[in-house]
C-alpha positions in Angstrom: 21.3 -22.9 59.9 21.7 -25.8 57.5 20.6 -25.0 54.0 18.0 -27.3 52.4 16.4 -27.5 49.0 13.2 -26.0 50.4 14.8 -22.7 51.3 16.9 -20.0 49.6 20.6 -20.8 49.5 23.9 -19.3 48.3 25.9 -20.1 45.1 29.0 -18.5 43.8 29.2 -17.2 40.2 32.5 -15.7 39.0 33.5 -15.1 42.6 30.3 -13.4 43.7 28.0 -14.9 46.2 24.3 -14.9 45.1 21.2 -15.9 47.0 18.8 -17.9 44.9 16.1 -20.6 45.3 15.4 -24.1 44.0 13.8 -24.4 40.6 15.8 -21.8 38.8 18.3 -22.7 36.0 21.8 -21.4 36.0 21.3 -19.3 32.8 18.4 -17.4 34.5 20.4 -16.6 37.6 23.5 -15.6 35.6 21.4 -13.3 33.4 19.9 -11.7 36.5 23.4 -10.8 37.5 24.0 -8.9 34.3 26.5 -11.4 33.0 26.3 -12.0 29.2 26.3 -15.7 28.3 25.8 -16.3 24.5 22.8 -18.4 23.3 21.2 -19.3 20.0 18.6 -21.8 21.0 17.1 -20.1 24.1 13.8 -18.3 24.4 12.1 -17.3 27.6 8.7 -18.6 26.4 10.0 -22.0 25.5 11.4 -24.9 27.4 15.2 -25.1 27.1 16.9 -27.9 25.2 20.6 -27.0 25.2 20.8 -27.6 21.5 23.4 -24.9 20.7 25.6 -25.6 23.8 26.9 -22.0 23.7 25.7 -21.3 27.2 28.2 -23.8 28.6 29.7 -22.9 32.0 32.1 -24.7 34.4 30.8 -25.9 37.8 32.4 -27.3 40.9 31.6 -27.6 44.6 33.5 -27.6 47.9 32.4 -31.2 48.5 33.5 -32.5 45.1 37.1 -32.8 46.1 38.4 -30.7 43.2 36.3 -32.2 40.4 34.7 -29.8 38.0 32.7 -30.2 34.8 31.1 -28.3 31.9 27.3 -28.0 31.8 24.8 -26.2 29.6 23.5 -23.4 31.9 20.0 -23.3 30.4 19.3 -26.8 31.6 21.3 -27.1 34.8 19.3 -26.3 38.0 20.9 -24.3 40.8 22.2 -26.3 43.9 23.3 -25.1 47.3 27.0 -24.3 47.4 27.5 -24.5 43.7 30.6 -22.7 42.3 30.2 -21.4 38.7 32.6 -19.9 36.3 31.3 -18.4 33.1 34.7 -17.5 31.6 37.2 -20.2 32.7 39.8 -21.4 30.2 37.8 -24.6 29.6 34.6 -22.6 29.0 36.3 -20.1 26.6 38.0 -22.9 24.6 34.8 -24.9 24.3 32.7 -21.9 23.3 35.3 -20.8 20.7 35.2 -24.3 19.1 31.5 -24.3 19.0 31.4 -20.9 17.4 34.0 -21.9 14.8 31.8 -24.9 13.8 28.7 -22.7 13.6 30.6 -20.1 11.6 31.6 -22.8 9.1 28.1 -24.2 8.9 26.4 -20.7 8.5 29.0 -18.3 7.2 26.3 -15.8 6.2 24.4 -15.7 9.5 25.0 -12.3 11.0 24.1 -13.3 14.5 26.6 -16.2 14.4 29.3 -13.7 13.2 28.4 -11.3 15.9 28.8 -13.9 18.6 32.0 -15.2 17.1 33.5 -11.6 16.9 32.7 -11.2 20.6 35.1 -14.2 21.2 37.7 -12.8 18.9 36.9 -15.1 15.9 36.7 -13.6 12.5 37.2 -16.8 10.4 36.5 -20.5 11.0 39.1 -23.2 10.7 36.5 -25.7 9.5 35.4 -26.1 5.9 31.9 -24.8 5.1 29.5 -27.5 3.6 28.2 -27.2 0.1 25.0 -25.1 -0.1 25.5 -23.6 3.4 22.4 -21.7 4.7 21.8 -19.8 7.9 20.0 -22.5 9.9 21.9 -23.5 13.0 19.5 -26.3 14.0 18.6 -24.5 17.2 15.1 -25.9 17.1 13.4 -22.7 18.2 11.1 -22.6 15.2 10.0 -26.2 15.7 9.3 -25.7 19.4 7.3 -22.6 19.0 5.2 -24.1 16.2 4.7 -27.4 18.1 4.1 -25.9 21.5 2.4 -22.6 20.8 1.1 -23.0 17.2 -0.4 -25.3 14.6 2.5 -27.8 14.6 3.1 -27.1 10.9 6.9 -27.6 10.9 9.3 -30.2 12.2 12.8 -31.6 11.8 13.2 -33.6 8.5 15.8 -36.2 7.8 18.9 -37.2 9.9 22.5 -36.4 10.2 24.0 -34.2 7.6 20.8 -34.3 5.6 18.7 -32.9 8.5 16.7 -29.8 7.8 13.7 -27.9 9.1 10.5 -27.3 7.3 6.8 -28.2 6.9 7.6 -31.0 4.5 10.4 -31.9 2.0 9.1 -29.5 -0.7 9.0 -26.7 2.0 5.3 -25.9 1.3 3.5 -25.1 4.6 0.3 -27.1 4.2 -0.7 -26.6 7.8 0.9 -23.2 8.3 -1.4 -20.4 9.4 1.0 -17.6 8.6 1.3 -16.4 12.2 5.1 -15.7 11.7 6.1 -17.0 15.2 8.8 -19.3 13.7 10.4 -16.3 11.8 10.1 -14.2 15.0 12.1 -16.6 17.1 14.6 -17.6 14.5 18.0 -16.2 15.7 19.6 -16.1 12.2 16.8 -14.9 9.9 16.9 -18.1 8.0 13.1 -18.2 7.9 11.9 -15.5 5.6 8.6 -13.8 6.4 7.4 -11.1 4.0 4.4 -8.9 4.8 4.0 -6.6 1.8 1.3 -5.6 -0.6 -1.3 -6.9 1.7 0.0 -10.5 1.6 2.0 -12.6 4.0 4.5 -14.9 2.4 6.1 -17.7 4.4 6.9 -21.4 3.7 5.9 -21.0 0.1 2.4 -20.0 1.1 0.6 -16.8 0.6 -2.0 -15.4 3.1 -4.2 -12.5 2.1 -4.1 -9.5 4.4 -7.1 -7.2 3.7 -5.9 -3.9 5.3 -7.8 -1.8 7.7 -8.9 1.7 6.8 -10.3 4.7 8.7 -13.9 5.9 8.1 -13.2 9.6 8.4 -16.7 10.6 9.3 -16.6 8.4 12.4 -13.0 9.1 13.5 -12.6 11.4 16.5 -8.8 11.7 16.2 -8.2 10.5 19.7 -4.8 8.9 18.8 -5.5 5.4 20.4 -4.7 3.7 17.1 -1.3 5.3 17.0 -0.4 3.9 20.4 -1.6 0.4 20.0 -0.1 -0.4 16.6 3.0 -2.5 17.0 4.4 -1.0 13.8 3.3 2.6 14.3 1.4 2.7 11.0 -1.8 4.8 11.9 -1.2 8.5 12.0 -3.6 11.2 13.2 -3.5 14.2 10.9 -4.5 17.8 11.8 -6.3 19.9 9.1 -6.6 23.6 8.8 -10.2 23.4 9.7 -9.3 22.0 13.1 -10.4 18.5 12.2 -8.3 15.6 13.5 -8.6 12.3 11.5 -6.5 9.2 11.6 -5.2 7.5 8.4 -3.7 4.1 7.7 -1.4 3.5 4.8 -2.9 0.4 3.1 0.3 -0.7 1.5 2.1 -1.2 4.8 -0.8 -2.3 7.1 -0.1 -5.9 8.3 -3.8 -6.5 9.2 -3.3 -7.4 12.8 -6.4 -5.4 13.8 -5.1 -4.0 17.1 -6.2 -0.5 16.0 -9.7 -1.7 15.1 -10.1 -3.5 18.5 -9.0 -0.4 20.4 -10.9 2.2 18.4 -13.6 3.7 20.6 -15.8 4.8 17.7 -15.5 1.8 15.4 -14.0 4.0 12.8 -11.3 1.5 11.8 -12.6 -1.4 9.6 -11.4 -3.8 7.0 -11.3 -2.6 3.4 -13.1 -5.9 2.6 -16.2 -6.9 4.5 -15.5 -8.4 7.9 -18.3 -9.7 10.1 -17.0 -11.5 13.1 -20.3 -12.7 14.5 -22.7 -12.6 11.5 -24.6 -15.8 10.9 -23.1 -17.4 14.0 -25.6 -18.9 16.4 -24.1 -18.3 19.8 -27.3 -18.9 22.0 -26.6 -21.2 24.9 -23.1 -21.8 23.7 -19.6 -20.7 24.7 -17.8 -18.5 22.2 -14.0 -18.6 21.8 -12.1 -15.8 20.1 -8.6 -17.0 19.1 -5.8 -16.2 16.8 -4.8 -18.7 14.0 -2.2 -20.3 16.3 -4.9 -21.8 18.5 -6.3 -24.9 16.9 -9.8 -25.6 18.2 -12.3 -28.4 17.5 -14.9 -28.0 14.8 -17.7 -28.2 17.4 -16.3 -25.2 19.3 -17.8 -21.9 18.3 -14.4 -20.3 17.5 -14.1 -16.9 15.9 -10.6 -16.6 14.4 -9.1 -13.2 14.3 -5.6 -12.1 13.2 -4.7 -11.3 16.8 -6.9 -11.4 19.9 -6.1 -7.7 20.3 -8.6 -7.4 17.4 -11.5 -8.4 19.7 -13.4 -5.3 20.8 -15.5 -4.8 23.9 -18.7 -4.6 21.8 -17.9 -8.0 20.2 -17.7 -9.7 23.6 -20.8 -8.0 24.9 -22.8 -8.8 21.8 -22.1 -12.5 22.3 -23.5 -12.3 25.9 -26.5 -10.3 24.9 -27.3 -12.8 22.1 -27.6 -15.5 24.7 -24.0 -17.0 24.9 -23.3 -18.7 28.2 -19.8 -17.3 28.2 -16.9 -15.9 26.1 -13.4 -17.1 26.1 -10.5 -15.0 24.6 -7.6 -17.4 23.9 -4.1 -16.1 24.2 -1.1 -17.9 22.9 2.1 -16.4 24.4 2.8 -12.7 23.7 6.6 -13.3 23.8 6.4 -15.3 20.6 4.1 -13.1 18.7 5.1 -10.0 16.6 1.8 -8.5 17.7 2.8 -8.9 21.4 0.8 -6.0 22.8 -2.4 -7.6 21.5 -2.7 -10.2 24.3 -2.3 -7.6 27.0 -4.9 -5.4 25.3 -7.3 -8.4 25.1 -6.8 -9.3 28.7 -7.6 -5.8 29.8 -10.8 -5.8 27.7 -11.8 -9.1 29.2 -11.4 -7.6 32.7 -13.7 -4.7 31.7 -16.3 -7.0 30.1 -16.3 -9.2 33.2 -17.1 -6.2 35.3 -19.8 -5.0 32.8 -21.4 -8.5 32.7 -21.6 -8.6 36.5 -22.9 -5.0 36.5 -25.7 -5.9 34.1 -26.8 -8.9 36.3 -25.4 -11.7 34.2 -23.3 -13.0 37.0 -19.5 -13.1 37.6 -17.1 -15.0 35.4 -19.0 -14.8 32.2 -15.9 -13.7 30.3 -12.4 -15.3 30.7 -9.0 -14.7 29.2 -7.4 -18.1 28.7 -3.7 -18.9 28.4 -3.6 -22.6 27.3 -0.8 -24.9 28.2 1.9 -25.7 25.7 1.2 -28.2 23.0 -0.9 -28.6 19.9 -3.9 -29.7 21.9 -3.5 -27.0 24.6 -6.2 -24.5 23.4 -8.8 -27.2 22.8 -8.2 -28.8 26.2 -8.3 -25.5 28.0 -11.5 -24.4 26.3 -13.2 -27.8 26.9 -12.3 -27.6 30.6 -13.5 -24.1 31.0 -16.6 -24.5 29.0 -18.0 -26.7 31.7 -17.7 -23.9 34.2 -20.3 -21.6 32.6 -23.8 -21.9 33.9 -26.9 -21.2 31.7 -27.5 -17.5 30.9 -30.3 -15.9 32.8 -31.5 -14.1 29.7 -34.8 -15.3 28.3 -34.7 -13.0 25.2 -31.8 -12.0 22.9 -30.5 -8.7 21.7 -31.1 -7.7 18.1 -30.3 -4.5 16.2 -33.1 -2.0 15.9 -33.8 -1.9 12.2 -35.4 1.5 12.3 -32.2 3.4 12.8 -28.5 3.0 12.0 -26.7 0.8 14.5 -24.0 2.6 16.5 -20.5 1.4 16.2 -17.5 1.0 18.5 -18.0 1.6 22.2 -21.3 3.3 21.5 -22.6 -0.1 20.4 -21.2 -1.5 23.7 -23.3 1.1 25.6 -26.3 0.3 23.5 -26.0 -3.4 24.4 -25.4 -2.6 28.1 -28.5 -0.4 28.1 -30.5 -3.2 26.6 -29.2 -5.6 29.3 -30.0 -3.1 32.1 -33.5 -2.8 30.9 -34.2 -6.6 31.2 -36.6 -7.2 34.0 -35.2 -10.7 34.7 -31.7 -9.3 35.4 -30.8 -7.6 38.6 -28.2 -4.9 38.0 -25.4 -4.6 40.5 -23.5 -1.4 41.2 -19.8 -2.3 41.0 -18.5 -3.1 44.5 -16.0 -0.2 44.4 -18.8 2.3 43.7 -21.2 0.7 46.1 -18.6 1.0 48.9 -18.2 4.7 48.1 -21.9 5.5 48.6 -22.8 2.5 50.6 -25.8 4.0 52.4 -28.5 1.4 53.3 -31.1 4.1 53.6 -34.2 3.4 51.4 -35.3 7.0 51.4 -32.3 8.5 49.7 -30.7 7.4 46.5 -27.8 8.4 44.3 -28.7 7.9 40.6 -25.7 6.9 38.6 -27.5 5.9 35.3 -25.0 4.4 32.9 -22.0 6.4 34.3 -20.5 3.2 35.7 -20.6 1.7 32.2 -19.1 4.8 30.6 -16.4 4.8 33.4 -15.4 1.2 32.7 -15.3 1.8 28.9 -13.3 5.0 29.4 -10.7 3.1 31.5 -9.6 1.4 28.3 -8.7 4.6 26.6 -8.2 7.0 29.5 -6.3 4.9 32.1 -5.3 8.0 34.0 -8.7 8.8 35.5 -11.6 9.3 33.1 -14.6 10.3 35.2 -13.8 8.3 38.3 -13.3 11.6 40.2 -17.0 12.2 39.8 -17.9 9.3 42.0 -15.3 10.0 44.6 -16.1 13.7 44.9 -19.9 13.0 44.9 -19.4 10.6 47.8 -17.2 13.1 49.6 -19.8 15.8 49.2 -22.6 13.6 50.6 -20.3 12.7 53.6 -19.6 16.4 54.2 -23.4 17.0 54.4 -24.0 14.0 56.6 -26.1 12.3 54.0 -26.3 8.5 53.6 -27.5 7.4 50.2 -27.5 4.2 48.3 -26.3 4.1 44.6 -28.5 2.8 41.8 -28.2 2.7 38.0 -31.6 2.3 36.5 -34.9 4.2 36.5 -36.6 0.9 37.3 -34.7 0.7 40.6 -35.7 4.3 41.4 -39.3 3.6 40.7 -39.3 0.4 42.8 -37.4 2.0 45.7 -40.1 4.4 46.9 -37.2 6.9 47.6 -38.3 10.4 48.6 -35.0 12.1 47.6 -32.8 11.5 44.5 -29.2 12.9 44.1 -28.0 13.2 40.5 -25.1 14.7 38.7 -27.3 17.0 36.7 -31.1 17.6 36.3 -31.2 17.0 32.6 -30.2 13.9 30.7 -28.3 12.4 33.6 -31.4 12.2 35.9 -34.3 9.8 36.1 -37.9 10.9 35.7 -39.3 11.3 39.3 -42.9 11.4 40.4 -44.8 13.8 42.7 -43.4 14.1 46.1 -39.9 13.0 45.1 -37.2 15.7 45.4 -34.4 15.7 42.7 -31.2 17.4 43.9 -28.1 17.8 41.7 -24.7 17.7 43.3 -24.1 21.3 42.1 -27.3 22.4 44.0 -26.2 20.4 47.1 -22.8 22.2 47.0 -24.3 25.6 46.4 -22.4 25.9 43.1 -25.4 25.5 40.7 -25.5 28.3 38.0 -28.5 30.4 37.7 -29.2 29.1 34.2 -28.0 25.5 34.0 -26.5 24.5 30.7 -28.1 21.8 28.7 -26.9 18.2 29.1 -25.9 16.5 25.9 -26.0 12.7 25.6 -22.5 11.3 25.8 -21.3 9.4 22.7 -17.8 8.1 21.9 -18.4 9.0 18.3 -18.4 12.8 17.9 -18.4 14.9 14.8 -15.7 17.5 14.1 -18.2 20.3 14.4 -19.5 19.0 17.7 -16.0 18.8 19.0 -15.4 22.5 18.4 -18.8 23.4 19.9 -17.9 21.4 23.1 -14.6 23.1 23.5 -16.2 26.5 23.0 -18.9 25.6 25.6 -16.2 24.6 28.1 -14.3 27.8 27.6 -17.5 29.9 28.0 -18.2 28.1 31.2 -14.8 29.0 32.7 -13.6 25.5 32.5 -16.6 23.9 34.1 -18.5 21.0 32.6 -22.3 21.3 32.7 -22.7 17.5 33.1 -20.9 14.2 33.2 -21.3 13.8 29.5 -19.1 16.9 28.9 -16.6 15.7 31.4 -16.4 12.3 29.8 -15.8 14.0 26.4 -13.0 16.2 27.8 -11.4 13.2 29.5 -10.9 11.8 26.0 -9.8 15.1 24.5 -7.1 15.5 27.2 -6.1 11.9 27.4 -2.3 11.1 27.5 -1.1 11.0 23.9 -4.1 13.0 22.5 -3.4 16.0 20.3 -5.3 18.3 22.8 -3.3 17.2 25.8 -1.6 20.1 27.6 -3.5 22.7 25.6 -5.9 23.3 28.4 -6.4 22.3 32.1 -8.6 19.4 32.8 -12.1 20.6 33.4 -14.4 19.6 36.3 -18.0 20.0 37.3 -18.6 23.0 39.6 -19.4 21.0 42.7 -16.1 19.2 42.6 -14.2 22.4 43.3 -16.1 22.8 46.6 -14.7 19.4 47.9 -11.8 19.1 50.3 -9.7 21.3 52.5 -8.1 24.4 50.9 -10.5 24.5 48.0 -13.3 26.8 47.4 -15.9 27.3 44.6 -14.5 28.7 41.3 -15.9 31.9 40.1 -16.0 33.3 36.6 -12.3 34.4 36.7 -11.0 31.0 37.7 -10.1 29.2 40.9 -10.7 31.2 44.1 
């Protein structure tokens, strides 16, 4: 069949035939083959320019009657039948000349010396200029600042006088201290110093108030250890059995990823930090963005060191206070030293989208935005998306109960969600995956989930390997075994309005609704025939847990032969045994008693263990 530009086609690289497709550049295809071609000006997140010319290759074609030429592979698109050589005599000679020139220009640049040594060059035959520095004029810093930052630096001057900087005196007037230019600089010419709680770059200083751990609130789960890009937080074990994280203030770079991920809100700035205080968000769209995203003054923009700093409770608070929607603005994780932050933010947005829909606020209230390149990219993306948010259905706004201390972390997220679920004007919706599990249309029989779907979604951010999801699956499986069809609901209001005659719940204590006369309440343990003679008390689940309570919970589980009395205990143990936690591997994962009666080959557990 004749090859066309709309189909895959074959090219030859160093004698090997490769199938590729239109749109790719030669450097990309060569790299996928594992062939090393040197570059100084290339970055996957930025458009190529061919400034350094080091990626030069020789190309020819069967139809070109023997003609061949040199091209920069980062810019040259693949073509059907192309024949490419990455190490021809012409390529090697050209590359060696370029490296000798670069070595003369930047004799102290280690990356240039490394590339030169790879070609057998130790010294340059060209004369170094006076005042030689390590800048190879690759343009990466300019492009990352212009395309994905505040456009604070540019090329200054021409010819031999050309240099790079914010202005001739090298003071970064518009610099936000994001450090992207230093990150992409191949020769370390741009000096970024983060020390003593200050960022220094382009003759500017930016204060970095470090984060600290409030020991009384920390549960020692280890999440902070995993998310920090510099591995600064450390969980310490004490002889008393307490587990508490600590952050060395002199090395904290104030990115806030640990604070955004902390489930208890134990990690806070050493100086006061109020992301949403005194911000009127009602009937507005709120945008959380890092300093690289320049947004207009009329946009409600909350600037954070990194979008990974934005916690679930921050997003939900905006919605509960009447915001029409929330945008979390990413700006290219490949050019940020806090790269994991954007992935974390995107995952939290996904969870908040589910929680907003669950509460009855409607779909699409929370969005993760990746603006197009350019200085105006974030503003344009936010303006376009702002038009998509309808008015909030809330007629009242959430406020903190002044009579008692406000919870922090994900407990605050649960408080906000409970407030939303209690609003008469909102119609809660069981998540589609859970509704499909139970799915019964029968009005007479209900499965009461309470806020377990909320806990499940929040747990998924810190216990991605399961959390309490098995409760829903096993509960649905038990009902199916018994031939029972029941519809899932989440609020006592739904139970009262349904007129149901039978309610299935995970336990009869704190995880069950109040039922009236003539309504039968059945726990899953009772339904499975595994209910203990004296049911253990159900404790309210909280992400924040005191050290003494932790020890009591572990003792309770061991006294119950590995069974949990209620979903609250199971949720706690899912955090205790999460991957990376100190307790992982010390004990088997517990279950509720009814779960061991589900499935072929399983029977109820007795006091001695599994039967």
